[in-house]
C-alpha positions in Angstrom: -29.5 22.3 2.8 -30.4 18.7 3.8 -28.6 17.3 0.8 -25.5 19.3 1.5 -25.6 18.2 5.2 -26.0 14.5 4.1 -23.0 14.8 1.9 -21.0 16.3 4.8 -22.0 13.4 7.0 -20.9 10.8 4.4 -17.7 12.7 3.9 -17.0 12.7 7.6 -17.6 9.0 7.9 -15.4 8.3 4.9 -12.6 10.5 6.3 -12.8 8.5 9.6 -12.3 5.3 7.5 -9.2 6.9 5.8 -7.7 7.9 9.2 -8.4 4.6 10.9 -6.6 2.9 8.0 -3.8 5.4 8.3 -3.5 4.6 12.0 -3.6 0.8 11.3 -6.6 0.6 13.6 -8.5 -2.8 13.9 -10.6 -3.8 11.0 -13.9 -3.9 12.9 -13.7 -0.1 13.6 -13.1 0.6 9.9 -16.1 -1.7 9.0 -18.3 0.1 11.5 -17.7 3.5 9.8 -18.1 1.9 6.3 -21.5 0.4 7.3 -22.6 3.7 8.9 -21.7 5.5 5.7 -23.8 3.1 3.7 -26.7 3.7 6.0 -26.4 7.5 5.7 -26.4 7.2 1.9 -29.6 5.1 1.9 -31.4 7.4 4.4 -33.4 10.5 3.4 -31.6 13.7 4.3 -34.6 15.1 6.1 -34.9 12.0 8.3 -31.2 12.2 9.2 -31.6 15.8 10.3 -34.7 15.0 12.3 -33.1 12.0 14.0 -30.0 14.0 14.8 -32.1 16.6 16.5 -34.1 13.9 18.4 -31.1 11.8 19.3 -32.4 8.7 17.6 -29.7 8.2 14.9 -28.7 5.0 16.7 -32.1 3.5 15.9 -30.8 3.3 12.3 -29.1 0.0 11.3 -25.3 0.1 11.7 -25.2 3.5 13.5 -23.7 3.4 16.9 -22.9 6.0 19.5 -19.6 7.1 17.9 -20.8 7.2 14.4 -24.0 9.0 15.5 -21.9 11.7 17.1 -19.9 12.1 13.9 -23.0 12.3 11.8 -24.7 14.8 14.1 -21.7 17.2 14.2 -21.3 17.0 10.4 -24.9 17.7 9.9 -24.5 20.8 12.0 -21.7 22.0 9.8 -19.0 21.3 12.4 -15.8 19.2 12.1 -16.6 16.2 14.4 -14.5 16.1 17.5 -13.8 12.4 16.9 -12.2 13.3 13.5 -10.1 16.0 15.1 -8.8 13.6 17.6 -8.2 10.9 15.0 -6.3 13.3 12.7 -3.9 14.0 15.5 -3.6 10.4 16.8 -3.0 8.8 13.5 -0.5 11.3 12.1 2.5 9.5 10.6 5.7 10.6 12.4 8.8 11.5 10.4 12.2 12.9 11.2 13.4 16.0 9.4 15.9 13.8 7.5 13.2 11.4 6.5 10.9 14.3 5.5 13.6 15.4 3.1 13.7 11.9 1.5 9.9 11.9 1.3 9.9 15.2 -0.6 11.9 13.5 -3.3 9.6 10.5 -3.9 7.4 10.8 -6.9 5.3 7.6 -6.6 4.6 4.4 -4.7 5.5 1.0 -6.2 3.6 -1.5 -4.0 -0.1 -1.3 -3.4 -3.1 -3.6 -3.1 -6.8 -3.2 -4.0 -10.1 -5.2 -3.6 -8.9 -7.3 -6.5 -6.9 -9.2 -3.9 -6.8 -8.4 -0.2 -7.0 -4.6 -0.2 -9.9 -2.6 1.1 -10.5 -0.2 -1.8 -11.0 0.0 -5.5 -8.2 0.7 -8.0 -9.7 4.1 -8.6 -9.9 5.0 -4.9 -6.3 4.0 -4.4 -5.2 6.0 -7.4 -7.1 9.1 -6.4 -5.7 8.9 -2.8 -2.2 8.7 -4.2 -2.8 11.7 -6.4 -4.2 13.7 -3.5 -0.9 13.0 -1.6 1.0 14.6 -4.5 2.2 11.3 -6.1 2.7 11.4 -9.8 2.1 7.6 -10.1 1.0 4.5 -8.3 1.8 0.9 -9.2 -1.0 -1.6 -8.5 0.6 -4.8 -7.3 -2.1 -7.2 -6.2 -1.2 -10.8 -5.1 -0.5 -13.7 -7.4 -2.8 -16.8 -7.3 -1.0 -19.1 -4.9 -1.7 -16.7 -2.1 -5.2 -17.9 -1.7 -5.6 -16.3 1.7 -5.2 -13.0 0.0 -7.5 -13.8 -2.9 -4.6 -13.8 -5.3 -5.3 -13.0 -8.9 -5.6 -15.8 -11.4 -4.3 -15.1 -14.9 -7.9 -14.4 -16.1 -8.6 -12.0 -13.2 -5.3 -10.2 -13.7 -6.1 -9.6 -17.3 -9.5 -8.1 -16.3 -7.7 -5.9 -13.8 -5.4 -4.7 -16.6 -8.4 -3.8 -18.7 -9.9 -1.8 -15.8 -6.6 0.1 -15.4 -6.6 0.9 -19.1 -10.1 2.3 -18.8 -9.2 4.4 -15.8 -5.9 5.9 -17.2 -7.5 8.7 -19.3 -9.7 9.8 -16.4 -6.8 10.0 -14.0 -4.3 11.8 -16.4 -1.9 13.4 -15.9 -1.6 11.1 -12.9 -0.1 7.7 -14.0 -1.7 4.5 -13.0 0.9 1.7 -13.6 0.3 -2.1 -13.8 2.1 -4.6 -11.6 1.9 -7.6 -9.4 3.3 -8.9 -6.1 4.3 -12.3 -7.4 5.0 -15.1 -4.9 8.5 -16.6 -4.9 7.7 -20.3 -4.7 9.7 -22.8 -2.7 12.0 -23.7 -5.6 12.6 -20.0 -6.6 10.2 -20.0 -9.5 7.6 -17.3 -9.8 3.8 -17.7 -9.3 2.8 -16.3 -12.7 3.4 -17.0 -16.4 6.4 -15.2 -18.0 4.2 -13.7 -20.8 1.8 -12.0 -18.3 4.7 -10.7 -16.3 6.2 -9.3 -19.4 3.1 -7.1 -19.9 3.3 -5.4 -16.6 5.0 -2.1 -15.8 6.6 -3.4 -12.6 6.9 -6.7 -10.8 7.5 -7.1 -7.0 8.6 -10.6 -6.0 8.1 -11.7 -2.4 8.4 -14.7 -0.2 5.1 -15.4 1.7 5.4 -19.1 2.5 7.9 -21.5 4.1 9.5 -18.5 5.9 11.4 -20.8 8.3 13.1 -22.6 5.4 16.8 -23.7 5.9 19.0 -20.6 5.3 20.9 -22.0 2.4 17.7 -23.1 0.6 16.1 -19.7 1.3 19.2 -18.0 -0.1 19.0 -20.1 -3.3 15.3 -19.5 -3.6 15.7 -15.7 -3.4 18.7 -15.5 -5.7 16.8 -17.5 -8.4 13.9 -15.1 -8.1 15.8 -11.8 -8.2 17.8 -13.2 -11.2 14.6 -13.4 -13.2 14.5 -10.9 -16.1 10.8 -10.3 -15.1 11.5 -9.3 -11.4 12.1 -5.6 -10.7 11.8 -5.4 -6.9 12.5 -7.8 -4.1 9.7 -7.2 -1.6 10.0 -7.2 2.2 13.0 -9.5 2.1 13.0 -10.9 5.6 9.3 -11.4 5.9 9.4 -10.3 9.5 6.4 -8.9 11.4 7.8 -6.9 14.3 6.9 -8.4 17.6 5.0 -11.3 16.0 7.2 -13.1 13.5 11.0 -13.3 13.3 12.9 -12.6 10.2 13.7 -15.4 7.7 17.3 -16.5 7.6 19.3 -16.2 4.4 22.8 -15.1 3.3 22.3 -11.4 2.6 25.6 -11.0 0.8 24.6 -13.6 -1.8 21.0 -12.2 -2.1 22.0 -8.5 -2.4 24.9 -9.3 -4.7 22.4 -11.0 -7.0 20.1 -8.0 -6.7 22.9 -5.7 -7.8 24.1 -8.0 -10.5 20.6 -8.4 -12.1 19.3 -4.9 -11.5 16.6 -5.8 -9.0 15.9 -3.1 -6.4 15.5 -3.9 -2.7 12.2 -2.8 -1.3 12.2 -0.7 1.9 8.8 -1.8 3.0 7.0 1.0 5.0 4.3 -1.0 6.7 4.7 -0.2 10.4 4.7 -3.9 11.4 7.3 -4.7 8.8 9.8 -1.8 8.2 11.8 -4.3 6.3 14.7 -4.7 5.8 16.3 -3.8 9.2 19.2 -1.3 9.2 21.9 -3.9 9.2 20.6 -5.4 6.0 20.1 -2.0 4.4 23.8 -1.4 5.0 24.8 -4.7 3.4 22.6 -4.0 0.4 24.3 -0.6 0.1 27.7 -2.1 0.2 26.8 -4.3 -2.8 25.6 -1.3 -4.8 21.9 -2.1 -4.7 19.1 0.2 -5.7 16.1 0.7 -3.5 12.3 1.3 -3.7 10.5 2.9 -0.7 7.0 1.5 -0.9 4.0 1.4 1.5 2.5 -2.0 0.6 -0.7 -0.2 1.2 -4.0 -2.1 1.5 -6.2 0.9 1.9 -6.0 4.6 0.9 -4.9 5.9 4.3 -2.0 3.5 4.3 -0.5 5.3 1.3 0.7 7.9 3.9 3.1 5.4 5.4 6.1 6.2 3.2 7.8 8.3 6.0 8.5 5.1 7.9 10.6 3.9 5.0 12.0 7.3 4.4 13.4 7.4 7.9 15.1 4.0 7.3 16.6 5.4 4.1 17.7 8.6 5.8 19.2 6.9 8.8 21.2 4.6 6.6 22.2 7.4 4.2 20.8 5.8 1.1 21.7 8.1 -1.8 18.6 9.6 -3.4 19.8 8.6 -6.9 19.7 4.9 -5.7 16.0 5.2 -4.7 14.1 4.2 -7.8 10.8 6.0 -7.0 12.5 9.4 -6.9 12.3 9.1 -10.7 9.5 10.0 -12.9 7.0 7.4 -14.2 8.7 7.5 -17.6 12.1 6.9 -16.1 10.7 4.2 -13.8 9.2 2.3 -16.7 12.3 2.8 -18.8 14.3 1.2 -15.9 12.0 -1.8 -15.6 12.1 -2.3 -19.4 15.9 -2.8 -19.2 15.4 -6.0 -17.1 
C-alpha cells in the first residue's frame, strides 16, 4: 500500500508540472514541483505516510505547503484539490472552428528538449505527444549560434540523432522525427552545415537575432534562407512577443512569394506569447499560395497542448486543410521534405 501511495504522490506532482507548463506558469513554480517529486522518490514510503499524518511533510527538503497538500491528498487516494483547480485554470481554449482544424492535425513539427533549452527529455516529449493522439513529433532543438538556448554543436546534434535512433523502436508505431530549428544568420546563411541538414527529416529556419534590422535587409535575409533547398519551414516569421517585443519589419510579399516558389511552409507558431504570424500576414501568405505548418514550439510536454491557439488562427483565416502540412501522415510529411 505504501509503495502504491508513493507512486500516486509522484504522479500527482508530475501532473502538476505538466499542467503548470501547459498554463505557461512561471518557471519557479514548475521547479518547486520537480524538486518535491525528487524528494518523494528519495523518501521511504512509510515515512511519507507517517509525515503526512503528522503534518510534517514540510520538514522534508524542497517540500512546501502547496506540494505537501498535494502529496497528502495523493497518499490518501484522492485527487488533490490543487490539481483539480489547475486542470481547469490551464485548459487551452479553442473555438469550434479551431477544434475542427485540430482534429485534422497528425503531428507537431517544432519542439525542444533538454538538448537545448527545453525542460524534458526527447523520450518524455515523444510520449506526451503520443498521449495527445499525435502520430509523430519532430524534435527541433536550436542550432549552435543561439548560445543562450544552449544550441547544439554539430557533435551534440549527431549524438541526439543517435539517441532518436535508439528510441524509435521503443516508441513505434509512433514516429519520432529528426529536425532542427536553425538560426537564419544576418547575411541569410544558415547556422548549420549543409550535410548535417541533409540528414534531418525536417528543418525549421528562424530569425533570433538582429530583429530590428532594416526592413529591406531583413527581407533579403529571409528570402535567402527560405530559398535554401535544406529549409522546409519558416519559423515564427515576425519574431514578435505579444506585449513585449514588436514584430520585425520586412516585405511580406517578397518573403511569402519566395516561400511559395521554393516550397517552404510558413509556420503558424502556437506559443501564446507569439501566435505568429498575425492575421494580416496569414492572408498575404495565403494569397501567394503558401503552405502552412501549425506547430507548438513546445519547450515542455504540457506545451504540446498549445496547438489550438494556431488552429484558431488557421480557422479564422480559412486556411484550407490541404495546405496545412501536418494534416499529413509522417510518411507524406517526409516525402514532402525530401522534395526540397
